[in-house]
Backbone as CSV, one residue per row, in Angstrom:
resi,resn,N_x,N_y,N_z,CA_x,CA_y,CA_z,C_x,C_y,C_z
1,MET,76.575,62.406,80.360,76.589,61.485,81.509,76.094,62.223,82.746
2,LYS,75.161,61.608,83.478,74.569,62.247,84.647,74.953,61.500,85.913
3,PHE,75.404,62.277,86.921,75.784,61.692,88.204,74.627,61.869,89.171
4,THR,74.126,60.785,89.679,72.999,60.863,90.610,73.266,59.978,91.795
5,ARG,72.636,60.304,92.867,72.654,59.499,94.090,71.263,59.563,94.719
6,GLY,70.945,58.583,95.527,69.680,58.695,96.242,68.815,57.456,96.121
7,ALA,67.498,57.699,96.131,66.536,56.585,96.177,66.508,55.853,94.834
8,GLU,65.912,54.659,94.844,65.801,53.861,93.637,64.685,54.350,92.729
9,THR,63.788,55.181,93.249,62.678,55.667,92.432,63.173,56.693,91.436
10,LEU,62.520,56.735,90.290,62.907,57.652,89.225,62.044,58.895,89.281
11,ASP,62.668,60.044,88.932,61.897,61.264,88.854,61.375,61.432,87.433
12,GLU,60.828,62.615,87.123,60.216,62.838,85.814,61.235,62.741,84.679
13,GLN,62.490,63.079,84.910,63.523,62.987,83.886,64.171,61.613,83.816
14,GLY,63.766,60.715,84.682,64.346,59.375,84.675,65.611,59.249,85.472
15,ASN,65.954,60.235,86.317,67.148,60.172,87.158,66.830,59.529,88.489
16,LYS,67.853,58.897,89.070,67.684,58.277,90.381,67.968,59.301,91.470
17,GLY,66.938,59.884,92.063,67.112,60.816,93.172,67.720,62.144,92.745
18,PRO,68.029,63.026,93.703,68.603,64.342,93.386,70.038,64.220,92.873
19,SER,70.434,65.161,92.038,71.793,65.151,91.498,72.798,65.534,92.581
20,MET,74.083,65.344,92.267,75.143,65.689,93.224,75.173,67.190,93.483
21,VAL,74.888,67.972,92.457,74.846,69.426,92.635,73.744,69.815,93.605
22,ALA,72.562,69.157,93.424,71.442,69.443,94.319,71.765,69.041,95.750
23,GLN,72.418,67.900,95.902,72.799,67.461,97.253,73.802,68.437,97.889
24,HIS,74.762,68.902,97.078,75.735,69.866,97.592,75.050,71.165,98.007
25,ARG,74.110,71.615,97.181,73.383,72.831,97.522,72.585,72.645,98.813
26,THR,72.010,71.459,98.995,71.260,71.173,100.222,72.168,71.204,101.446
27,LYS,73.383,70.636,101.302,74.321,70.638,102.432,74.752,72.062,102.791
28,LEU,74.996,72.864,101.770,75.372,74.252,102.036,74.245,74.997,102.748
29,GLN,73.013,74.754,102.322,71.881,75.422,102.964,71.730,74.972,104.407
30,GLN,71.923,73.666,104.653,71.827,73.157,106.026,72.913,73.768,106.913
31,ALA,74.134,73.870,106.357,75.213,74.482,107.130,74.907,75.946,107.423
32,ARG,74.356,76.642,106.423,73.991,78.054,106.623,72.931,78.190,107.702
33,GLU,71.920,77.295,107.673,70.848,77.359,108.675,71.393,77.099,110.075
34,GLU,72.311,76.140,110.179,72.859,75.815,111.493,73.679,76.975,112.054
35,ILE,74.474,77.608,111.182,75.275,78.747,111.626,74.384,79.909,112.042
36,SER,73.356,80.188,111.250,72.440,81.281,111.588,71.704,80.988,112.892
37,ARG,71.312,79.727,113.074,70.610,79.350,114.301,71.513,79.522,115.523
38,SER,72.808,79.139,115.371,73.746,79.264,116.497,74.008,80.731,116.830
39,LYS,74.195,81.561,115.799,74.422,82.991,116.050,73.250,83.631,116.752
40,LEU,72.035,83.341,116.260,70.855,83.964,116.856,70.621,83.462,118.278
41,LYS,70.977,82.202,118.526,70.824,81.659,119.879,71.770,82.354,120.853
42,LEU,72.977,82.671,120.376,73.924,83.407,121.224,73.421,84.809,121.529
43,LEU,72.776,85.432,120.537,72.284,86.794,120.728,71.000,86.827,121.547
44,MET,70.177,85.786,121.442,68.892,85.720,122.169,68.813,84.397,122.909
45,PRO,69.597,84.223,123.980,69.672,82.907,124.647,68.393,82.504,125.362
46,ASN,67.537,83.458,125.679,66.332,83.135,126.462,65.115,82.849,125.597
47,VAL,65.267,82.836,124.285,64.145,82.590,123.390,64.144,81.114,122.975
48,ARG,62.994,80.528,122.915,62.881,79.125,122.561,63.378,78.883,121.132
49,GLU,63.883,77.653,120.910,64.458,77.332,119.610,63.404,77.282,118.515
50,ASP,62.197,76.814,118.858,61.167,76.759,117.815,60.813,78.168,117.321
51,LEU,60.833,79.148,118.249,60.547,80.517,117.854,61.701,81.087,117.020
52,LEU,62.937,80.722,117.403,64.080,81.161,116.610,64.011,80.637,115.182
53,ASP,63.683,79.336,115.060,63.579,78.756,113.719,62.492,79.421,112.901
54,THR,61.381,79.731,113.559,60.276,80.370,112.840,60.692,81.738,112.295
55,VAL,61.373,82.510,113.144,61.791,83.845,112.718,62.860,83.762,111.620
56,LEU,63.790,82.826,111.754,64.833,82.673,110.736,64.255,82.278,109.386
57,LYS,63.262,81.420,109.404,62.625,81.040,108.141,61.923,82.228,107.508
58,GLU,61.320,83.068,108.337,60.619,84.237,107.807,61.585,85.214,107.139
59,THR,62.813,85.271,107.634,63.792,86.231,107.099,64.820,85.575,106.187
60,ASP,64.511,84.332,105.738,65.428,83.593,104.859,66.782,83.430,105.526
61,TRP,66.777,83.108,106.835,67.953,82.790,107.627,68.939,83.953,107.711
62,ASN,68.414,85.175,107.697,69.220,86.383,107.880,69.239,86.728,109.370
63,VAL,70.414,86.636,109.994,70.512,86.793,111.455,70.146,88.210,111.876
64,GLU,70.661,89.218,111.182,70.391,90.609,111.572,68.900,90.935,111.465
65,ALA,68.287,90.525,110.351,66.854,90.786,110.203,66.044,90.032,111.252
66,SER,66.460,88.786,111.560,65.758,88.003,112.584,65.877,88.647,113.955
67,LEU,67.065,89.190,114.254,67.277,89.843,115.544,66.370,91.067,115.689
68,LEU,66.279,91.867,114.642,65.395,93.041,114.690,63.939,92.625,114.860
69,LEU,63.554,91.578,114.139,62.165,91.107,114.225,61.846,90.577,115.621
70,LEU,62.794,89.827,116.197,62.574,89.277,117.543,62.509,90.384,118.593
71,GLU,63.419,91.360,118.480,63.407,92.454,119.461,62.088,93.214,119.415
72,GLY,61.577,93.460,118.209,60.276,94.137,118.109,59.143,93.300,118.650
73,PHE,59.209,92.000,118.371,58.160,91.106,118.851,58.158,91.011,120.374
74,ILE,59.364,90.888,120.957,59.461,90.775,122.416,59.026,92.072,123.087
75,LYS,59.332,93.183,122.445,58.934,94.472,123.019,57.417,94.593,123.116
76,VAL,56.737,94.023,122.131,55.259,94.116,122.110,54.622,93.001,122.928
77,HIS,55.135,91.774,122.792,54.486,90.600,123.405,55.352,89.973,124.494
78,GLY,56.254,90.726,125.101,57.160,90.156,126.087,56.457,89.546,127.277
79,GLU,55.499,90.249,127.859,54.788,89.743,129.039,53.996,88.491,128.709
80,GLU,53.373,88.506,127.551,52.583,87.338,127.154,53.468,86.117,126.943
81,MET,54.666,86.342,126.378,55.594,85.236,126.164,56.082,84.656,127.477
82,LYS,56.359,85.524,128.461,56.787,85.032,129.777,55.703,84.170,130.417
83,LYS,54.468,84.605,130.256,53.350,83.856,130.855,53.220,82.488,130.200
84,ILE,53.308,82.463,128.869,53.186,81.185,128.161,54.351,80.277,128.493
85,ASP,55.537,80.823,128.587,56.716,80.033,128.902,56.613,79.437,130.300
86,GLY,56.105,80.244,131.235,55.928,79.720,132.594,54.925,78.588,132.640
87,GLU,53.821,78.736,131.894,52.817,77.671,131.865,53.383,76.389,131.259
88,MET,54.181,76.528,130.192,54.761,75.349,129.562,55.744,74.657,130.485
89,ARG,56.526,75.435,131.220,57.462,74.824,132.167,56.725,74.095,133.293
90,SER,55.639,74.703,133.765,54.851,74.044,134.830,54.265,72.743,134.330
91,ARG,53.725,72.778,133.091,53.132,71.567,132.535,54.184,70.494,132.320
92,GLU,55.366,70.907,131.882,56.449,69.947,131.677,56.890,69.340,133.000
93,GLY,56.924,70.171,134.066,57.301,69.649,135.370,56.304,68.627,135.890
94,VAL,55.000,68.862,135.671,53.975,67.905,136.117,54.130,66.586,135.393
95,ILE,54.401,66.658,134.069,54.551,65.430,133.281,55.757,64.638,133.757
96,LEU,56.860,65.339,134.033,58.062,64.653,134.490,57.855,64.012,135.861
97,GLN,57.132,64.709,136.743,56.859,64.144,138.075,55.980,62.905,137.971
98,GLU,54.969,62.965,137.097,54.115,61.796,136.920,54.887,60.610,136.357
99,ALA,55.934,60.931,135.556,56.742,59.844,135.005,57.823,59.390,135.964
100,GLY,57.919,60.014,137.135,58.904,59.608,138.132,60.302,60.112,137.839
101,ILE,60.429,61.230,137.125,61.737,61.786,136.787,62.009,62.983,137.685
102,ASP,63.229,63.048,138.217,63.639,64.171,139.057,63.699,65.435,138.200
103,VAL,62.881,66.423,138.546,62.793,67.640,137.741,64.098,68.423,137.767
104,GLU,64.711,68.576,138.962,65.953,69.346,139.073,67.075,68.702,138.272
105,ARG,67.129,67.329,138.375,68.171,66.637,137.613,67.924,66.775,136.113
106,HIS,66.666,66.714,135.742,66.338,66.865,134.317,66.710,68.261,133.807
107,ASP,66.431,69.286,134.655,66.796,70.652,134.262,68.304,70.811,134.115
108,GLY,69.050,70.172,135.035,70.505,70.247,134.948,71.025,69.578,133.682
109,ASP,70.431,68.392,133.363,70.839,67.714,132.127,70.510,68.564,130.911
110,GLU,69.370,69.208,130.940,68.975,70.057,129.811,69.924,71.234,129.645
111,GLU,70.336,71.842,130.750,71.284,72.950,130.674,72.631,72.501,130.106
112,ARG,73.079,71.310,130.552,74.341,70.799,130.011,74.240,70.532,128.515
113,ARG,73.104,69.980,128.103,72.914,69.751,126.668,72.935,71.062,125.890
114,GLN,72.311,72.088,126.460,72.304,73.386,125.792,73.715,73.969,125.681
115,ARG,74.503,73.799,126.759,75.871,74.319,126.728,76.720,73.579,125.693
116,ARG,76.546,72.218,125.642,77.304,71.459,124.645,76.916,71.882,123.235
117,LYS,75.613,72.089,123.034,75.141,72.500,121.716,75.691,73.875,121.340
118,LYS,75.771,74.763,122.322,76.308,76.106,122.076,77.788,76.024,121.708
119,ARG,78.545,75.159,122.439,79.965,75.012,122.110,80.161,74.436,120.712
120,ARG,79.301,73.455,120.349,79.386,72.901,119.002,79.116,73.975,117.952
121,GLY,78.147,74.857,118.265,77.844,75.942,117.334,79.028,76.882,117.160
122,HIS,79.719,77.195,118.275,80.914,78.041,118.200,82.002,77.386,117.355
123,SER,82.236,76.096,117.598,83.294,75.400,116.867,82.988,75.359,115.383
124,GLU,81.727,75.059,115.059,81.335,75.006,113.651,81.490,76.366,112.974
125,HIS,81.161,77.427,113.721,81.291,78.775,113.156,82.755,79.111,112.879
126,ARG,83.639,78.733,113.818,85.059,79.002,113.609,85.605,78.207,112.432
127,ARG,85.204,76.938,112.320,85.675,76.114,111.208,85.191,76.654,109.868
128,SER,83.922,77.065,109.811,83.387,77.580,108.549,84.065,78.896,108.160
129,THR,84.327,79.739,109.183,85.032,81.001,108.898,86.441,80.745,108.393
130,LYS,87.101,79.761,108.996,88.455,79.422,108.578,88.462,78.877,107.159
131,ARG,87.487,78.016,106.834,87.406,77.483,105.471,87.095,78.587,104.477
132,ARG,86.198,79.509,104.860,85.776,80.550,103.944,86.932,81.489,103.593
133,HIS,87.723,81.844,104.573,88.822,82.783,104.323,90.113,82.083,103.920
134,GLY,90.150,80.758,104.045,91.347,80.026,103.641,92.557,80.353,104.484
135,SER,92.346,80.761,105.724,93.460,81.140,106.593,94.061,79.903,107.231
136,SER,95.281,80.034,107.685,95.983,78.938,108.367,96.886,79.536,109.422
137,ASP,97.338,78.665,110.327,98.216,79.150,111.400,99.535,79.673,110.843
138,SER,100.044,78.985,109.801,101.317,79.420,109.236,101.187,80.780,108.574
139,GLU,100.073,81.000,107.848,99.864,82.292,107.202,99.722,83.397,108.236
140,SER,99.014,83.084,109.345,98.835,84.083,110.393,100.178,84.463,111.016
141,SER,101.023,83.454,111.263,102.333,83.746,111.858,103.198,84.545,110.891
142,ASP,103.109,84.225,109.584,103.867,84.989,108.592,103.415,86.445,108.561
143,ASP,102.101,86.660,108.627,101.586,88.035,108.631,102.072,88.794,109.861
144,GLU,102.068,88.143,111.026,102.531,88.800,112.246,104.011,89.158,112.149
145,GLU,104.815,88.235,111.572,106.242,88.501,111.441,106.489,89.673,110.491
146,ARG,105.756,89.715,109.369,105.899,90.838,108.451,105.487,92.149,109.106
147,SER,104.419,92.084,109.914,103.970,93.289,110.606,105.021,93.782,111.599
148,ARG,105.660,92.852,112.324,106.713,93.244,113.276,107.903,93.862,112.550
149,ARG,108.274,93.270,111.397,109.401,93.829,110.638,109.094,95.235,110.147
150,ARG,107.839,95.449,109.682,107.469,96.787,109.224,107.518,97.786,110.365
151,ARG,107.044,97.381,111.569,107.081,98.293,112.713,108.511,98.626,113.104
152,ARG,109.401,97.607,113.087,110.807,97.872,113.430,111.446,98.800,112.415
153,HIS,111.191,98.574,111.126,111.755,99.433,110.076,111.242,100.853,110.211
154,ARG,109.922,101.012,110.494,109.342,102.348,110.638,109.949,103.058,111.842
155,SER,110.125,102.311,112.956,110.707,102.908,114.162,112.149,103.336,113.918
156,LYS,112.910,102.527,113.163,114.299,102.869,112.876,114.391,104.118,112.020
157,ARG,113.499,104.246,111.008,113.491,105.425,110.155,113.136,106.676,110.956
158,GLU,112.137,106.538,111.863,111.727,107.690,112.651,112.822,108.138,113.608
159,SER,113.593,107.167,114.151,114.665,107.540,115.087,115.793,108.274,114.379
160,ARG,115.998,108.030,113.040,117.055,108.702,112.298,116.592,110.017,111.698
161,TYR,115.335,110.350,111.787,114.809,111.529,111.109,115.502,112.799,111.627
162,GLY,116.012,113.594,110.683,116.652,114.856,111.043,118.060,114.720,111.583
163,LYS,118.700,113.552,111.432,120.045,113.362,111.979,121.041,114.331,111.333
164,TYR,120.910,114.589,110.037,121.794,115.512,109.329,121.079,116.807,108.956
165,GLY,119.987,117.099,109.636,119.219,118.300,109.335,117.967,117.969,108.548
166,VAL,117.140,118.972,108.355,115.888,118.822,107.620,115.858,119.884,106.526
167,ILE,115.610,119.455,105.293,115.543,120.386,104.167,114.151,120.342,103.547
168,ARG,113.847,121.392,102.781,112.551,121.501,102.111,112.784,121.829,100.640
169,GLU,111.678,121.927,99.903,111.804,122.222,98.473,112.437,123.588,98.235
170,SER,112.246,124.499,99.166,112.837,125.833,99.007,114.356,125.824,99.154
171,ASP,114.946,124.714,99.608,116.396,124.627,99.788,117.113,124.053,98.572
172,MET,116.436,123.977,97.433,117.046,123.360,96.249,118.313,124.090,95.827
173,ARG,118.280,125.420,95.805,119.450,126.177,95.370,120.643,125.924,96.297
174,GLU,120.386,125.900,97.605,121.475,125.708,98.578,122.062,124.307,98.486
175,LYS,121.189,123.304,98.243,121.635,121.912,98.215,121.844,121.400,96.783
176,TRP,121.969,122.306,95.826,122.095,121.878,94.442,123.335,121.007,94.185
177,PRO,124.556,121.334,94.702,125.717,120.468,94.435,125.501,119.036,94.923
178,GLU,124.984,118.896,96.159,124.742,117.554,96.693,123.659,116.831,95.891
179,PHE,122.590,117.561,95.542,121.493,116.969,94.777,121.959,116.518,93.395
180,ALA,122.732,117.352,92.710,123.210,116.999,91.371,124.130,115.780,91.417
181,LEU,125.015,115.729,92.424,125.918,114.583,92.551,125.143,113.308,92.846
182,TRP,124.163,113.400,93.746,123.318,112.242,94.081,122.534,111.764,92.863
183,ALA,121.962,112.697,92.107,121.192,112.326,90.919,122.077,111.635,89.888
184,SER,123.322,112.089,89.772,124.232,111.505,88.795,124.732,110.132,89.217
185,GLU,125.176,110.008,90.487,125.805,108.767,90.928,124.811,107.719,91.384
186,VAL,123.713,108.121,91.974,122.748,107.156,92.523,121.610,106.881,91.544
187,LYS,121.069,107.944,90.951,119.924,107.789,90.055,120.326,107.644,88.589
188,GLY,121.593,107.887,88.264,122.046,107.718,86.900,121.611,108.818,85.951
189,VAL,121.288,110.009,86.472,120.894,111.145,85.640,122.162,111.882,85.210
190,LYS,122.428,111.900,83.909,123.689,112.488,83.433,123.686,114.011,83.512
191,ASP,122.575,114.624,83.160,122.525,116.089,83.140,121.232,116.538,83.822
192,VAL,121.347,116.928,85.064,120.154,117.318,85.825,119.566,118.616,85.275
193,GLU,120.426,119.524,84.845,119.961,120.838,84.407,119.124,120.767,83.135
194,SER,119.275,119.689,82.353,118.496,119.558,81.123,117.139,118.909,81.356
195,MET,116.850,118.502,82.587,115.569,117.866,82.888,114.446,118.897,82.868
196,ALA,113.226,118.383,82.635,112.051,119.246,82.730,111.861,119.696,84.173
197,ARG,111.241,120.854,84.351,111.084,121.410,85.696,110.286,120.475,86.600
198,SER,109.228,119.873,86.067,108.404,118.968,86.879,109.181,117.729,87.296
199,GLN,109.987,117.157,86.366,110.799,115.988,86.710,111.868,116.348,87.739
200,GLU,112.435,117.535,87.596,113.453,117.980,88.547,112.872,118.114,89.951
201,LYS,111.662,118.673,90.048,111.010,118.814,91.361,110.710,117.452,91.966
202,GLU,110.219,116.526,91.135,109.891,115.197,91.641,111.137,114.476,92.133
203,LEU,112.237,114.603,91.402,113.492,113.978,91.817,114.029,114.610,93.096
204,PHE,113.875,115.922,93.228,114.348,116.595,94.441,113.508,116.188,95.654
205,ARG,112.207,115.907,95.453,111.375,115.432,96.570,111.890,114.084,97.085
206,SER,112.300,113.225,96.170,112.888,111.947,96.584,114.185,112.168,97.347
207,PHE,115.007,113.129,96.891,116.248,113.463,97.598,115.944,114.005,98.991
208,ILE,114.905,114.839,99.117,114.508,115.403,100.418,114.144,114.288,101.391
209,GLU,113.365,113.316,100.911,112.937,112.226,101.791,114.128,111.431,102.314
210,ASP,115.070,111.077,101.426,116.256,110.329,101.862,117.150,111.175,102.752
211,PHE,117.246,112.473,102.463,118.081,113.368,103.277,117.521,113.477,104.696
212,ASN,116.234,113.760,104.812,115.631,113.983,106.129,115.593,112.721,106.974
213,THR,115.485,111.552,106.334,115.465,110.284,107.074,116.851,109.669,107.208
214,ALA,117.887,110.395,106.770,119.283,109.950,106.918,119.506,108.590,106.270
215,THR,118.951,108.392,105.060,119.101,107.118,104.351,119.867,107.267,103.041
216,LEU,120.542,108.395,102.839,121.375,108.543,101.650,122.571,107.587,101.749
217,PRO,123.044,107.060,100.624,124.087,106.015,100.680,125.470,106.507,101.067
218,HIS,125.684,107.828,101.126,127.023,108.331,101.444,126.907,109.689,102.133
219,LYS,127.870,109.977,103.024,127.824,111.234,103.761,128.074,112.459,102.889
220,LYS,128.710,112.252,101.748,129.010,113.408,100.899,127.738,114.029,100.334
221,TYR,126.643,113.264,100.285,125.392,113.807,99.754,124.683,114.719,100.760
222,TYR,125.168,114.754,102.002,124.580,115.658,102.998,125.285,117.031,102.978
223,ASP,126.614,117.022,102.872,127.379,118.274,102.850,128.640,118.010,102.032
224,LEU,128.586,118.316,100.737,129.693,117.995,99.838,130.947,118.791,100.169
225,GLU,130.791,120.071,100.490,131.952,120.911,100.806,132.680,120.396,102.042
226,ARG,131.930,120.031,103.040,132.533,119.517,104.268,133.247,118.191,103.998
227,TYR,132.625,117.355,103.178,133.252,116.079,102.846,134.556,116.293,102.086
228,GLU,134.585,117.249,101.142,135.800,117.528,100.380,136.910,118.058,101.295
229,ARG,136.550,118.929,102.249,137.558,119.424,103.203,138.165,118.274,103.993
230,HIS,137.320,117.409,104.443,137.813,116.281,105.231,138.667,115.358,104.377
231,LYS,138.291,115.183,103.120,139.064,114.320,102.225,140.450,114.915,101.958
232,ARG,140.491,116.254,101.778,141.787,116.894,101.558,142.684,116.754,102.776
233,ARG,142.102,116.904,103.946,142.914,116.761,105.167,143.418,115.341,105.334
234,SER,142.652,114.377,104.928,143.060,112.979,105.085,143.960,112.513,103.957
235,GLY,144.189,113.369,102.941,145.127,113.048,101.884,144.539,112.242,100.751
236,ARG,143.214,112.153,100.656,142.615,111.406,99.557,142.631,112.249,98.289
237,ASP,142.840,111.577,97.151,142.930,112.275,95.881,141.665,112.126,95.043
238,THR,140.948,111.019,95.165,139.773,110.771,94.339,138.597,110.412,95.197
239,VAL,137.411,110.624,94.655,136.167,110.251,95.331,135.661,108.983,94.682
240,VAL,135.609,107.891,95.429,135.149,106.616,94.905,133.929,106.179,95.687
241,ARG,133.206,105.230,95.094,132.011,104.728,95.770,132.419,103.649,96.763
242,GLU,132.706,104.059,97.932,133.070,103.134,98.984,132.601,103.731,100.298
243,LYS,132.603,102.905,101.304,132.149,103.365,102.612,133.144,104.373,103.156
244,PRO,132.710,105.601,103.467,133.657,106.631,103.914,134.238,106.304,105.282
245,ARG,135.424,106.874,105.518,136.048,106.693,106.831,135.196,107.372,107.896
246,VAL,135.028,106.692,108.997,134.214,107.229,110.079,134.989,108.337,110.785
247,PHE,134.356,109.485,110.935,135.003,110.565,111.660,134.004,111.193,112.620
248,ASP,134.584,111.845,113.628,133.766,112.395,114.710,133.212,113.752,114.283
249,ASP,131.912,113.821,114.049,131.300,115.080,113.624,131.449,116.167,114.686
250,GLU,131.258,115.812,115.941,131.318,116.799,117.024,132.728,117.383,117.169
251,GLU,133.746,116.518,117.102,135.129,116.977,117.240,135.516,117.871,116.070
252,GLU,135.112,117.478,114.875,135.423,118.286,113.702,134.740,119.648,113.793
253,ARG,133.510,119.646,114.253,132.785,120.907,114.397,133.466,121.808,115.420
254,ARG,133.927,121.219,116.525,134.598,122.004,117.561,135.883,122.628,117.032
255,GLN,136.667,121.835,116.290,137.909,122.362,115.727,137.633,123.445,114.688
256,GLU,136.581,123.252,113.911,136.221,124.251,112.914,135.848,125.574,113.568
257,VAL,135.108,125.498,114.675,134.732,126.715,115.407,135.966,127.413,115.960
258,MET,136.916,126.637,116.479,138.146,127.233,117.019,138.943,127.911,115.903
259,ARG,139.053,127.233,114.750,139.788,127.853,113.641,139.102,129.129,113.169
260,GLU,137.804,129.141,113.150,137.062,130.330,112.734,137.310,131.483,113.702
261,LYS,137.331,131.159,114.995,137.601,132.196,115.991,139.006,132.781,115.813
262,GLU,139.990,131.915,115.507,141.362,132.393,115.297,141.423,133.319,114.084
263,ARG,140.711,132.910,112.993,140.705,133.759,111.807,140.076,135.118,112.091
264,GLU,138.985,135.130,112.849,138.332,136.393,113.197,139.245,137.264,114.052
265,LYS,139.984,136.628,114.975,140.897,137.382,115.837,142.011,138.029,115.015
266,GLU,142.611,137.252,114.086,143.660,137.798,113.240,143.138,138.938,112.360
267,GLN,141.916,138.766,111.869,141.336,139.802,111.022,141.120,141.093,111.802
268,ARG,140.628,140.976,113.045,140.433,142.173,113.874,141.753,142.880,114.161
269,LEU,142.807,142.095,114.448,144.114,142.697,114.700,144.641,143.421,113.456
270,GLN,144.438,142.804,112.292,144.895,143.435,111.056,144.143,144.725,110.791
271,GLU,142.846,144.697,111.024,142.060,145.914,110.815,142.479,147.025,111.776
272,ALA,142.718,146.655,113.035,143.147,147.664,114.014,144.505,148.258,113.635
273,TYR,145.408,147.387,113.173,146.735,147.881,112.782,146.623,148.814,111.575
274,THR,145.759,148.433,110.626,145.576,149.271,109.431,145.005,150.628,109.815
275,MET,144.036,150.610,110.715,143.454,151.876,111.156,144.482,152.742,111.878
276,LEU,145.299,152.102,112.689,146.319,152.855,113.423,147.327,153.484,112.462
277,LYS,147.759,152.691,111.484,148.720,153.209,110.514,148.121,154.368,109.715
278,SER,146.885,154.182,109.301,146.250,155.251,108.522,146.067,156.505,109.376
279,GLY,145.780,156.345,110.659,145.628,157.492,111.548,146.944,158.242,111.728
280,ASP,148.075,157.504,111.882,149.390,158.142,112.024,149.773,158.890,110.747
281,ARG,149.506,158.263,109.584,149.848,158.905,108.322,149.070,160.205,108.124
282,ALA,147.802,160.194,108.504,146.992,161.402,108.369,147.515,162.518,109.273
283,ALA,147.938,162.136,110.476,148.471,163.142,111.396,149.777,163.753,110.850
284,ASP,150.630,162.880,110.262,151.879,163.376,109.676,151.611,164.355,108.538
285,MET,150.617,164.004,107.721,150.289,164.860,106.582,149.770,166.229,107.053
286,ARG,148.932,166.184,108.076,148.418,167.464,108.603,149.547,168.320,109.180
287,GLU,150.490,167.671,109.884,151.611,168.406,110.477,152.493,169.026,109.391
288,GLN,152.725,168.265,108.292,153.552,168.794,107.201,152.871,169.989,106.518
289,GLU,151.567,169.888,106.331,150.840,171.013,105.740,150.968,172.271,106.610
290,LEU,150.891,172.063,107.913,151.008,173.195,108.830,152.408,173.809,108.782
291,LEU,153.450,172.954,108.697,154.821,173.462,108.619,155.043,174.233,107.315
292,ARG,154.507,173.734,106.200,154.660,174.423,104.920,154.005,175.811,104.985
293,ALA,152.809,175.842,105.608,152.126,177.137,105.716,152.947,178.128,106.554
294,ARG,153.561,177.659,107.657,154.378,178.522,108.513,155.648,178.976,107.767
295,MET,156.222,178.039,106.941,157.434,178.386,106.212,157.146,179.482,105.175
296,LYS,155.998,179.357,104.471,155.626,180.368,103.483,155.420,181.741,104.145
297,LEU,154.786,181.700,105.319,154.550,182.943,106.053,155.870,183.580,106.481
298,ALA,156.856,182.785,106.893,158.165,183.301,107.328,158.893,183.945,106.156
299,TYR,158.831,183.304,104.961,159.478,183.917,103.780,158.825,185.234,103.423
300,LYS,157.493,185.282,103.535,156.791,186.509,103.166,157.132,187.661,104.121
301,THR,157.315,187.317,105.386,157.595,188.364,106.391,159.087,188.666,106.494
302,GLY,159.939,187.932,105.732,161.374,188.186,105.742,162.107,187.513,106.870
303,ASP,161.473,186.583,107.578,162.128,185.859,108.681,162.798,184.633,108.076
304,SER,163.957,184.834,107.499,164.648,183.761,106.776,165.160,182.666,107.731
305,GLU,165.565,183.033,108.957,166.065,182.033,109.900,164.986,181.010,110.254
306,THR,163.772,181.504,110.551,162.656,180.586,110.880,162.291,179.763,109.665
307,ALA,162.357,180.392,108.481,162.028,179.653,107.265,163.027,178.535,107.019
308,GLN,164.325,178.741,107.311,165.328,177.703,107.136,165.087,176.523,108.101
309,LYS,164.777,176.860,109.333,164.510,175.795,110.312,163.319,174.929,109.884
310,LEU,162.272,175.604,109.388,161.086,174.836,108.964,161.404,173.984,107.735
311,ALA,162.230,174.487,106.849,162.624,173.713,105.666,163.401,172.471,106.062
312,GLU,164.243,172.596,107.111,164.978,171.427,107.605,164.013,170.340,108.106
313,LYS,162.988,170.772,108.802,162.010,169.794,109.319,161.240,169.098,108.202
314,LEU,160.977,169.849,107.111,160.198,169.276,106.008,161.043,168.400,105.092
315,ARG,162.384,168.446,105.222,163.249,167.642,104.360,163.009,166.151,104.682
316,PRO,162.849,165.281,103.650,162.589,163.845,103.888,163.690,163.175,104.683
317,ASP,163.296,162.153,105.471,164.243,161.385,106.284,165.068,160.497,105.371
318,PRO,166.405,160.574,105.413,167.242,159.765,104.525,167.085,158.258,104.762
319,ARG,166.486,157.821,105.879,166.283,156.393,106.098,165.222,155.870,105.178
């Protein structure tokens, strides 16, 4: 079955006029020519339309090629074109005057017609572009909203970056307890140590990204030892997957520093006391050695009285 439209005359195949496909192709070509003509007119507003059409036909309605061709032509024949254009305008003015038409009013009407035609060309170009891309106002608004959400999310991530510190791949050994716990509870990896080295590195890179952007699901994954200390102080017995109690990091850090200072102070006092005691004991030992030597000398020389006195001093204290 053949669909035809057109004149009543038959062509060589016995069809009535051009087919619907041919008519559609003709309409598309006409629309293409009109769009190309409007674009080139915007780019070369001072060139006559008949010259524009001639150049477009030569380039198969390619606007860029027509523009290059016109620019080269004007560069070579620009003065001659101005002269011919002036002569045509003068001749047109004489004809209008002979016909009793106001030349200035006619020029104004012509300019208005040109402006209306230019606006129609713009509107047609926008409509064709919209049809070609299938865009709509609702789709555009949806894209803008998605773009705003992405910008807000990116800004929020950047503002949290480094909140709990920044780690690198070289910190795997130091952060191994937190990494292993995170891999087990969040990623479902039962035995991290049995993983291949490449898989372990890839998983740790994911942990690094969440750590540095402060997006880990629980504070214990940032510093497990600190979390356990805090849990013991608060009297918790088990670690469950729940939102941890909010605590003041700065206050806890300040108290920790104070406790550390107290421990250091006590340690210094203990060391000083130990040194003092050891110094006194050494002095006592040296004094006893000296007394023994004097006592031996007294016995050898027959001074028994001095030897008895020294023996009394060397006798241990009954206390």
